[in-house]
C-alpha positions as CSV (number, residue, x, y, z in Angstrom):
1,X,0.0,0.0,0.0
2,X,1.2,3.5,-0.8
3,X,2.7,5.2,2.3
4,X,0.5,8.3,1.7
5,X,-2.7,6.3,1.7
6,X,-1.6,4.4,4.8
7,X,-1.0,7.7,6.6
8,X,-4.4,9.1,5.5
9,X,-6.1,5.9,6.8
10,X,-4.2,6.2,10.1
11,X,-5.4,9.8,10.5
12,X,-9.0,8.8,9.9
13,X,-9.1,6.3,12.8
14,X,-6.8,8.1,15.2
15,X,-9.6,9.6,17.2
16,X,-10.9,6.2,18.2
17,X,-7.4,4.7,18.7
18,X,-6.0,4.5,22.2
19,X,-4.0,1.2,22.0
20,X,-0.4,0.8,20.9
21,X,-0.7,-2.3,18.9
22,X,-0.8,-3.1,15.3
23,X,-0.8,-0.9,12.2
24,X,2.7,0.1,11.4
25,X,3.6,3.1,9.2
26,X,7.4,2.7,9.6
27,X,10.1,1.9,7.1
28,X,10.2,-1.8,6.4
29,X,12.8,-3.8,8.3
30,X,16.0,-4.3,6.3
31,X,16.8,-7.7,7.9
32,X,14.9,-10.8,8.3
33,X,13.0,-10.3,11.5
34,X,9.5,-10.7,13.0
35,X,7.3,-8.2,11.2
36,X,4.8,-5.9,12.8
37,X,1.2,-6.7,11.8
38,X,-0.2,-4.7,8.9
39,X,-3.8,-5.3,9.8
40,X,-5.6,-2.1,10.5
41,X,-8.6,-3.3,12.4
42,X,-7.2,-3.0,16.0
43,X,-5.3,0.2,16.2
44,X,-3.0,2.8,14.6
45,X,0.4,2.1,15.9
46,X,3.3,4.2,14.4
47,X,6.9,4.8,15.2
48,X,9.5,7.2,13.9
49,X,12.5,6.1,11.8
50,X,16.1,7.3,11.5
51,X,19.0,6.6,9.1
52,X,22.4,7.6,10.5
53,X,25.6,8.0,8.6
54,X,28.6,9.0,10.7
55,X,32.3,9.6,10.1
56,X,34.3,9.5,13.3
57,X,38.0,10.3,13.7
58,X,39.3,9.0,17.1
59,X,42.5,10.2,18.7
60,X,43.5,7.5,21.2
61,X,46.1,9.7,22.8
62,X,43.9,12.7,23.7
63,X,40.6,10.6,23.9
64,X,39.0,13.3,21.7
65,X,37.2,12.6,18.5
66,X,35.7,14.6,15.6
67,X,32.4,13.6,14.1
68,X,30.3,14.2,11.0
69,X,26.7,13.0,11.2
70,X,24.1,12.9,8.5
71,X,20.7,11.9,9.8
72,X,17.6,11.2,7.7
73,X,14.6,11.5,10.0
74,X,11.2,10.2,8.9
75,X,8.1,11.6,10.7
76,X,5.7,8.7,10.7
77,X,3.5,10.4,13.3
78,X,0.2,12.1,12.4
79,X,1.6,15.3,13.9
80,X,3.6,18.3,12.6
81,X,7.0,18.7,14.4
82,X,8.4,22.1,15.0
83,X,11.3,21.1,17.2
84,X,13.6,18.1,17.7
85,X,15.9,17.0,20.5
86,X,19.2,15.2,20.7
87,X,20.7,13.4,23.6
88,X,24.3,14.4,24.4
89,X,24.9,11.7,27.1
90,X,28.7,12.4,27.6
91,X,27.8,15.8,29.0
92,X,26.7,14.1,32.2
93,X,30.3,13.5,33.1
94,X,31.1,17.0,34.1
95,X,31.2,18.6,37.6
96,X,27.8,20.1,38.4
97,X,25.8,18.0,36.0
98,X,22.5,16.5,37.1
99,X,24.1,13.1,37.3
100,X,26.9,14.5,39.5
101,X,24.6,16.4,41.8
102,X,22.1,13.5,42.1
103,X,24.8,11.1,43.0
104,X,26.1,13.4,45.7
105,X,22.6,14.1,47.2
106,X,20.9,10.7,47.1
107,X,21.0,8.8,50.4
108,X,22.5,5.7,48.8
109,X,24.7,6.7,45.9
110,X,25.9,4.1,43.3
111,X,29.3,3.1,44.6
112,X,30.7,3.4,41.0
113,X,29.8,7.1,40.9
114,X,29.5,8.7,44.3
115,X,31.4,12.1,44.0
116,X,33.8,11.0,41.3
117,X,32.3,13.2,38.6
118,X,32.7,16.3,40.7
119,X,36.5,15.7,40.8
120,X,37.0,15.3,37.1
121,X,39.6,17.7,35.5
122,X,39.0,19.4,32.2
123,X,40.9,16.8,30.3
124,X,39.0,14.0,32.1
125,X,35.4,15.1,31.6
126,X,33.1,14.0,28.9
127,X,31.5,16.2,26.4
128,X,29.7,16.4,23.0
129,X,29.9,19.8,21.4
130,X,27.7,20.5,18.4
131,X,29.5,22.9,16.1
132,X,26.9,23.1,13.3
133,X,23.5,21.7,12.5
134,X,21.5,22.0,9.3
135,X,18.1,20.9,8.2
136,X,18.0,20.2,4.4
137,X,21.0,22.6,4.1
138,X,19.6,25.4,6.2
139,X,21.4,26.4,9.5
140,X,19.4,25.7,12.6
141,X,19.2,27.5,16.0
142,X,20.1,25.1,18.7
143,X,21.0,25.2,22.4
144,X,22.8,22.7,24.6
145,X,21.0,22.3,27.9
146,X,22.9,19.8,30.0
147,X,22.6,16.4,28.3
148,X,20.0,17.6,25.8
149,X,20.3,19.6,22.6
150,X,17.2,21.7,21.9
151,X,16.7,22.4,18.2
152,X,14.3,24.8,16.6
153,X,13.5,23.7,13.1
154,X,13.8,26.0,10.0
155,X,10.7,24.4,8.6
156,X,8.2,22.1,10.3
157,X,8.4,18.4,9.5
158,X,5.0,17.3,8.1
159,X,3.5,13.9,8.7
160,X,5.0,11.3,6.4
161,X,7.9,13.7,5.5
162,X,11.7,12.8,5.6
163,X,14.3,15.5,6.3
164,X,18.0,15.4,6.4
165,X,20.0,16.8,9.4
166,X,23.8,17.4,8.9
167,X,25.8,17.9,12.0
168,X,29.5,18.5,12.8
169,X,30.5,17.8,16.4
170,X,33.4,17.2,18.7
171,X,33.6,14.8,21.6
172,X,35.8,13.9,24.5
173,X,35.6,10.5,26.2
174,X,35.3,10.8,30.0
175,X,37.3,8.9,32.5
176,X,35.3,5.7,32.9
177,X,32.8,6.2,35.7
178,X,29.4,4.9,34.6
179,X,28.9,2.6,31.6
180,X,30.9,4.7,29.1
181,X,34.4,6.0,29.3
182,X,38.1,5.4,28.9
183,X,40.5,3.2,30.9
184,X,38.1,1.4,33.0
185,X,39.2,-0.4,36.2
186,X,40.3,-3.4,34.2
187,X,42.3,-1.2,31.8
188,X,40.0,-1.3,28.7
189,X,40.9,1.7,26.7
190,X,37.6,2.7,25.2
191,X,34.0,1.8,26.2
192,X,32.0,3.8,23.7
193,X,28.4,3.7,24.7
194,X,25.9,6.6,24.2
195,X,28.8,8.4,22.6
196,X,27.2,10.3,19.7
197,X,24.4,12.9,19.3
198,X,21.4,10.6,19.5
199,X,18.0,11.8,18.3
200,X,15.3,11.6,21.0
201,X,12.3,9.4,20.5
202,X,8.9,10.9,19.7
203,X,5.8,8.8,20.0
204,X,2.1,9.1,20.9
205,X,3.1,10.3,24.3
206,X,5.2,13.1,22.8
207,X,9.0,13.7,23.1
208,X,11.2,11.7,25.4
209,X,14.1,14.1,25.8
210,X,14.9,13.0,29.4
211,X,18.2,14.3,30.9
212,X,20.8,11.6,31.6
213,X,20.9,11.4,35.3
214,X,21.9,7.8,35.8
215,X,19.3,5.4,34.4
216,X,18.9,3.8,31.0
217,X,17.8,4.6,27.5
218,X,15.1,4.9,24.8
219,X,15.9,5.2,21.1
220,X,14.4,5.5,17.6
221,X,14.5,2.4,15.3
222,X,16.6,2.8,12.2
223,X,19.8,2.0,10.3
224,X,23.4,3.0,11.1
225,X,26.3,3.4,8.7
226,X,29.4,4.2,10.6
227,X,33.0,4.8,9.5
228,X,35.5,4.9,12.4
229,X,39.1,6.1,11.9
230,X,41.3,4.8,14.8
231,X,44.8,3.8,15.6
232,X,45.8,0.8,13.5
233,X,46.8,-1.3,16.6
234,X,43.4,-1.1,18.2
235,X,40.9,-4.1,18.0
236,X,37.3,-2.9,17.7
237,X,34.1,-4.8,18.5
238,X,30.5,-3.8,18.9
239,X,27.3,-3.1,17.0
240,X,26.9,-3.9,13.3
241,X,28.7,-5.8,10.6
242,X,32.2,-4.9,9.5
243,X,32.1,-4.0,5.8
244,X,35.7,-3.1,5.2
245,X,39.0,-2.2,6.9
246,X,41.3,0.2,5.1
247,X,44.5,2.1,5.8
248,X,44.4,5.8,6.7
249,X,47.1,8.3,7.3
250,X,49.1,8.8,10.5
251,X,49.2,5.0,11.4
252,X,45.4,4.8,11.5
253,X,42.8,2.6,9.9
254,X,39.2,3.1,8.8
255,X,36.6,0.5,9.9
256,X,33.3,0.6,8.1
257,X,30.3,-0.8,10.0
258,X,26.6,-1.1,9.0
259,X,23.8,-2.0,11.5
260,X,20.3,-2.5,10.1
261,X,17.1,-2.0,12.1
262,X,18.6,-1.1,15.5
263,X,18.0,1.7,17.9
264,X,21.6,2.3,19.1
265,X,25.2,1.9,18.1
266,X,28.0,0.9,20.5
267,X,31.7,0.0,20.2
268,X,34.7,-0.7,22.4
269,X,38.4,-0.8,21.5
270,X,41.7,-1.8,23.0
271,X,45.1,-2.8,21.6
272,X,45.2,-5.8,23.9
273,X,41.9,-7.5,23.0
274,X,41.9,-11.2,22.1
275,X,39.1,-11.8,19.6
276,X,37.6,-15.2,19.5
277,X,34.5,-16.4,17.6
278,X,32.1,-19.3,17.9
279,X,29.2,-20.2,15.6
280,X,25.8,-20.9,17.0
281,X,24.2,-23.7,15.0
282,X,21.7,-22.2,12.6
283,X,22.3,-18.9,14.4
284,X,24.7,-16.0,14.6
285,X,28.4,-15.8,14.9
286,X,29.4,-15.0,18.5
287,X,32.4,-12.7,19.1
288,X,34.3,-12.5,22.3
289,X,36.7,-9.6,23.0
290,X,38.8,-9.7,26.2
291,X,42.1,-8.5,27.3
292,X,45.1,-10.8,27.0
293,X,46.5,-9.2,30.2
294,X,43.9,-11.0,32.3
295,X,45.3,-13.6,34.8
296,X,45.5,-17.2,33.5
297,X,42.4,-18.5,35.3
298,X,40.3,-15.5,34.1
299,X,41.5,-16.2,30.5
300,X,40.4,-19.8,30.9
301,X,37.0,-18.6,32.2
302,X,36.6,-16.6,29.0
303,X,37.3,-19.7,26.9
304,X,34.8,-21.8,28.9
305,X,32.3,-19.0,28.6
306,X,32.1,-19.4,24.8
307,X,30.2,-22.7,24.5
308,X,27.9,-21.6,27.4
309,X,27.0,-18.5,25.4
310,X,26.0,-20.7,22.5
311,X,23.7,-22.6,24.9
312,X,22.3,-19.3,26.2
313,X,21.6,-18.0,22.6
314,X,19.8,-21.2,21.7
315,X,17.8,-21.1,25.0
316,X,16.6,-17.5,24.4
317,X,15.8,-18.1,20.7
318,X,13.8,-21.1,21.6
319,X,11.9,-19.7,24.6
320,X,11.3,-16.1,23.4
321,X,11.9,-15.9,19.6
322,X,14.7,-16.3,17.1
323,X,17.6,-13.9,17.4
324,X,17.4,-12.0,14.0
325,X,20.9,-10.6,13.6
326,X,24.0,-12.2,12.1
327,X,26.3,-11.5,15.0
328,X,26.5,-10.9,18.8
329,X,29.5,-9.8,20.7
330,X,30.5,-10.2,24.4
331,X,33.0,-7.5,25.1
332,X,35.1,-6.8,28.2
333,X,34.5,-3.2,29.1
334,X,32.3,-0.8,31.0
335,X,31.7,-0.9,34.7
336,X,29.6,-4.1,35.3
337,X,27.2,-5.3,32.7
338,X,25.1,-3.3,30.2
339,X,23.2,-4.3,27.1
340,X,23.5,-2.6,23.7
341,X,22.7,-3.4,20.0
342,X,24.1,-6.8,19.0
343,X,26.5,-6.7,22.0
344,X,27.1,-6.3,25.7
345,X,29.9,-4.7,27.7
346,X,30.8,-6.6,30.9
347,X,33.7,-6.5,33.3
348,X,35.8,-9.6,32.7
349,X,37.8,-10.2,35.9
350,X,35.2,-12.6,37.3
351,X,34.7,-16.1,38.5
352,X,33.3,-18.5,35.9
353,X,29.9,-18.5,37.5
354,X,29.7,-14.8,37.7
355,X,30.9,-14.5,34.0
356,X,28.2,-16.8,32.9
357,X,25.6,-15.1,35.0
358,X,26.3,-11.5,33.8
359,X,26.5,-12.7,30.2
360,X,23.2,-14.5,30.5
361,X,21.5,-11.4,31.8
362,X,22.9,-9.0,29.3
363,X,22.4,-11.4,26.4
364,X,18.7,-11.8,27.4
365,X,18.4,-8.0,27.2
366,X,18.8,-8.3,23.4
367,X,15.3,-9.6,23.5
368,X,13.8,-7.7,26.5
369,X,14.6,-4.1,25.7
370,X,16.6,-4.3,22.5
371,X,14.1,-6.2,20.3
372,X,11.2,-5.5,22.6
373,X,12.2,-1.9,23.0
374,X,10.5,-0.6,26.0
375,X,11.2,2.9,27.3
376,X,13.6,2.1,30.1
377,X,13.1,5.5,31.8
378,X,9.3,4.8,32.2
379,X,9.0,1.0,32.2
380,X,12.4,-0.2,33.5
381,X,10.8,-3.2,35.2
382,X,9.7,-4.5,31.8
383,X,13.3,-4.9,30.6
384,X,15.2,-5.5,33.8
385,X,12.5,-7.7,35.4
386,X,11.7,-9.8,32.3
387,X,15.4,-10.2,31.5
388,X,16.0,-11.4,35.1
389,X,13.2,-13.9,34.8
390,X,14.3,-15.5,31.6
391,X,18.0,-15.4,32.4
392,X,17.5,-17.0,35.7
393,X,15.6,-19.8,33.9
394,X,18.4,-20.1,31.3
395,X,21.3,-20.2,33.9
396,X,19.3,-22.8,35.9
397,X,19.1,-24.9,32.7
398,X,22.7,-24.8,31.6
399,X,24.5,-24.7,34.9
400,X,24.5,-26.9,38.0
401,X,23.4,-27.6,40.6
402,X,19.9,-26.8,39.4
403,X,17.5,-25.0,41.8
404,X,14.0,-26.1,42.4
405,X,12.8,-22.5,42.2
406,X,15.3,-20.2,40.5
407,X,13.0,-17.2,41.3
408,X,13.3,-17.5,45.1
409,X,16.0,-14.7,45.5
410,X,13.9,-12.3,43.5
411,X,10.8,-13.1,45.6
412,X,12.7,-12.7,48.8
413,X,14.1,-9.3,47.8
414,X,10.7,-8.1,46.6
415,X,9.0,-9.1,49.8
416,X,11.7,-7.3,51.8
417,X,11.0,-4.2,49.7
418,X,7.2,-4.5,50.1
419,X,7.6,-4.6,53.9
420,X,10.3,-1.9,54.1
421,X,8.1,1.2,53.8
422,X,10.3,2.4,50.9
423,X,8.5,0.9,48.0
424,X,7.2,3.1,45.2
425,X,4.9,1.9,42.3
426,X,6.4,0.5,39.2
427,X,4.9,3.5,37.4
428,X,7.6,5.7,39.0
429,X,10.1,7.2,36.5
430,X,13.4,5.5,36.8
431,X,15.2,8.7,37.9
432,X,12.6,9.5,40.5
433,X,13.1,6.7,43.0
434,X,14.0,8.0,46.4
435,X,16.6,5.3,46.9
436,X,18.8,3.5,44.4
437,X,18.2,0.2,46.3
438,X,14.4,0.7,45.9
439,X,14.9,1.2,42.2
440,X,16.9,-2.0,41.9
441,X,14.5,-4.1,43.9
442,X,11.6,-2.7,41.9
443,X,13.1,-2.9,38.5
444,X,14.9,-6.2,38.8
445,X,13.2,-8.2,41.5
446,X,9.5,-7.0,41.4
447,X,9.7,-7.0,37.7
448,X,10.9,-10.6,37.7
449,X,8.2,-11.5,40.2
450,X,5.6,-9.9,37.9
451,X,6.3,-12.4,35.2
452,X,6.9,-15.4,37.4
453,X,3.7,-14.7,39.3
454,X,1.8,-14.2,36.0
455,X,2.6,-17.9,35.4
456,X,0.9,-18.7,38.7
457,X,-2.1,-16.7,37.7
458,X,-2.6,-18.0,34.1
459,X,-0.7,-21.2,34.2
460,X,2.9,-22.0,33.2
461,X,2.1,-23.2,29.7
462,X,0.0,-20.1,29.0
463,X,2.9,-17.9,30.2
464,X,5.3,-19.6,27.8
465,X,2.9,-19.0,25.0
466,X,2.4,-15.4,26.1
467,X,6.2,-14.6,26.0
468,X,6.4,-16.0,22.5
469,X,3.4,-14.2,21.2
470,X,4.6,-11.0,22.8
471,X,7.8,-11.3,20.9
472,X,6.1,-12.0,17.6
473,X,3.7,-9.1,18.0
474,X,6.0,-6.5,19.4
475,X,9.6,-7.1,18.3
476,X,11.1,-4.1,16.6
477,X,8.5,-1.9,18.3
478,X,8.1,0.0,21.6
479,X,5.7,-2.1,23.7
480,X,4.0,-0.7,26.8
481,X,2.9,-2.4,30.0
482,X,-0.6,-2.9,28.6
483,X,0.8,-4.8,25.7
484,X,2.2,-7.7,27.8
485,X,-1.0,-8.0,29.8
486,X,-3.2,-7.9,26.7
487,X,-1.1,-10.6,25.1
488,X,-1.6,-12.7,28.2
489,X,-5.3,-12.1,28.0
490,X,-5.4,-13.2,24.4
491,X,-3.5,-16.3,25.1
492,X,-5.3,-17.3,28.3
493,X,-8.8,-16.0,27.7
494,X,-8.8,-14.4,31.1
495,X,-9.4,-10.9,32.3
496,X,-6.1,-9.6,33.7
497,X,-6.2,-5.8,34.0
498,X,-6.5,-6.1,37.7
499,X,-3.1,-7.8,37.8
500,X,-1.4,-5.0,36.0
501,X,-3.1,-2.3,38.0
502,X,-2.5,-3.7,41.5
503,X,1.0,-5.1,41.1
504,X,2.5,-2.6,38.7
505,X,0.6,0.6,39.3
506,X,0.2,0.6,43.1
507,X,2.0,-0.7,46.1
508,X,-0.9,-2.9,47.2
509,X,0.3,-6.2,48.6
510,X,-0.9,-9.8,48.6
511,X,-1.7,-11.4,52.0
512,X,-4.0,-14.4,52.2
513,X,-4.3,-16.5,55.4
514,X,-5.8,-19.7,56.6
515,X,-8.2,-18.3,59.2
516,X,-9.5,-21.6,60.7
517,X,-10.7,-25.0,59.9
518,X,-12.9,-27.4,61.9
519,X,-13.7,-30.9,60.9
520,X,-14.5,-30.4,57.2
521,X,-15.1,-26.6,57.2
522,X,-12.3,-24.4,56.0
523,X,-12.2,-20.6,56.2
524,X,-9.7,-18.4,54.4
525,X,-9.1,-14.7,54.8
526,X,-7.9,-11.9,52.5
527,X,-5.9,-9.4,54.5
528,X,-4.0,-7.6,51.8
529,X,-5.6,-5.3,49.2
530,X,-4.4,-7.1,46.1
531,X,-6.7,-9.9,44.8
532,X,-5.4,-13.3,43.6
533,X,-6.7,-16.7,42.7
534,X,-5.8,-19.3,45.2
535,X,-4.0,-22.6,44.9
536,X,-4.8,-24.7,48.1
537,X,-3.5,-27.9,49.4
538,X,-5.6,-29.8,52.0
539,X,-4.3,-32.7,53.9
540,X,-6.9,-35.0,55.5
541,X,-6.8,-36.8,58.8
542,X,-6.6,-40.1,56.9
543,X,-3.2,-39.0,55.4
544,X,-4.5,-38.3,51.9
545,X,-4.4,-34.9,50.3
546,X,-6.3,-32.9,47.7
547,X,-5.4,-29.8,45.7
548,X,-8.1,-27.1,45.3
549,X,-8.2,-24.1,43.0
550,X,-10.3,-21.1,44.0
551,X,-10.8,-18.8,40.9
552,X,-10.8,-15.1,41.4
553,X,-14.2,-13.9,40.2
554,X,-12.9,-10.8,38.4
555,X,-10.7,-13.1,36.2
556,X,-13.8,-14.4,34.5
557,X,-12.3,-17.9,34.1
558,X,-9.7,-20.3,35.4
559,X,-6.2,-21.3,34.5
560,X,-5.6,-24.8,33.3
561,X,-5.3,-27.0,36.4
562,X,-5.6,-30.6,37.6
563,X,-6.8,-29.4,41.0
564,X,-10.4,-29.5,42.1
565,X,-12.0,-26.2,41.0
566,X,-14.5,-24.8,43.5
567,X,-16.6,-21.6,43.6
568,X,-15.2,-18.2,42.8
569,X,-14.0,-15.8,45.4
570,X,-15.1,-12.2,44.8
571,X,-12.5,-9.7,45.9
572,X,-14.7,-7.5,48.2
573,X,-15.5,-10.5,50.5
574,X,-12.7,-10.6,53.1
575,X,-13.4,-14.3,54.0
576,X,-14.1,-17.5,52.0
577,X,-15.6,-20.7,53.5
578,X,-16.1,-24.1,51.9
579,X,-16.7,-27.7,52.9
580,X,-14.1,-30.4,52.2
581,X,-15.0,-34.0,51.6
582,X,-13.3,-35.4,54.7
583,X,-12.1,-34.2,58.1
584,X,-9.1,-31.9,57.7
585,X,-5.7,-32.2,59.2
586,X,-3.9,-29.1,57.6
587,X,-4.4,-26.5,55.0
588,X,-1.8,-24.6,52.9
589,X,-2.2,-21.7,50.6
590,X,0.1,-21.6,47.5
591,X,2.4,-24.6,48.2
592,X,4.4,-23.7,45.0
593,X,5.6,-20.4,46.6
594,X,4.9,-18.5,43.3
595,X,2.4,-16.1,44.9
596,X,4.2,-13.1,46.3
597,X,2.3,-13.3,49.7
598,X,4.0,-10.9,52.1
599,X,3.2,-13.0,55.2
600,X,3.8,-16.7,54.3
601,X,3.6,-17.7,58.0
602,X,-0.2,-17.4,57.9
603,X,-0.5,-19.4,54.7
604,X,-0.5,-22.7,56.5
605,X,-2.3,-24.1,59.5
């Protein structure tokens, strides 16, 4: 269908369209990948598109670089744009920046940051300085405000229109403090993440030009064509496919990379990198970049990691969806572990178990956040929590000893948070948590519990189907919280809005108790505000036992179960009584432990 007619159709139904699901008016993907649906009956989803071309000249002695960027921006929205915004993330690494001040004023600062930014010297700070910017050849007025470049357009960008921005900029790589930087604690020369002027995302919620204060990212889907000029002795790995390597002047080389259908571009470089590769059967080439200066046992760990990464890639492709790119790189760098397009940067001086664990988590992010590209500033629990869920399952599968319930640590940490008095709803912006610890427990642990507990609510098989359908429907898009819950509803046939509302949008807690039983009569009590269906195990005085399932009335159905299904429990009723078939010896709520009940002591009597 002609793009113009698609756009006109989208405009015509916009007033009745509140969902973020299926009609896509974006550039077609340029790699083989799950396609967004083109059926127009459900909604009018759109997303913007970018095509970057960049020429970068890196001076490895001064850690400064010069850049030319040509950006073709396509406005697939139904709205006229009069301004655009760029992220200048490196500007965060300057004394007095928002990241600096926030780290020095929050009660529990990140140990990697603390007051380090405030002590940076002029030749140690990070910056991106925009020297010129043009729209279709016309100079633009622009202002750098912290980590955001505010741009007034020479001419509004009409719906469906593409414009070309040409920029000349300079950058300086900061001393490595958080994610990006030079000479990290393990001696990696360059960890180049969020290093270029990056156009902010615009969607149905408007612009997402958040300052860089410490959390994570959101980007526009598109294609990257990057030529990097760098010292000839440096080994470079990262996003994209290497097209060529040619000689340049002054003992430099030019590396040409292309990266199709991604929303970021990352690279790392060091003269002491070892570069190993391993092929995933019927899958991508895996690259491993790690320093040859590591101690012998750590070098051995990196060798042992490689077949385990193959197993992880196969696990995620099987249980979420097929990895669509031709390569993936595990790179020593950064300050811990952080996911990027087609690659991750991790610190490498680790035990074998730790190396596998961090690789599993960051690799899983290539599905949850990179392919299923949630806005990490607003819905951080959807990428960190879902990643933690699937990576815990994967590690439990490929490593030993296996745990009966790999989610137990996440449940325990969430329960501690829920009872601490410091919990904030998962709707909290990632930068607006009062405590870093509360952010971590919310994003990672409560987010993991959200998905694991969803399996308790709808059944494990339905959860597996939900994850796969979620990937098929929303890969290469920007899914929202409602999208995962609506996917679960479609798979299970159950009504689940209550689950999203109570667990993700409030701090309501789950607390069910066995109130009493006498002879054959059992009475249960709901103490917490959050509703749940109930799995119940009843042991009789004759030594036999029976499993019961009490549906939650507002679910309008039941999960698949072999238990005896009894009458619904309506949420407003604080107690529930039923008659068993024989005299009762003991009663236990949720023997699986997959319901995040904050007081498990009263679950059994």
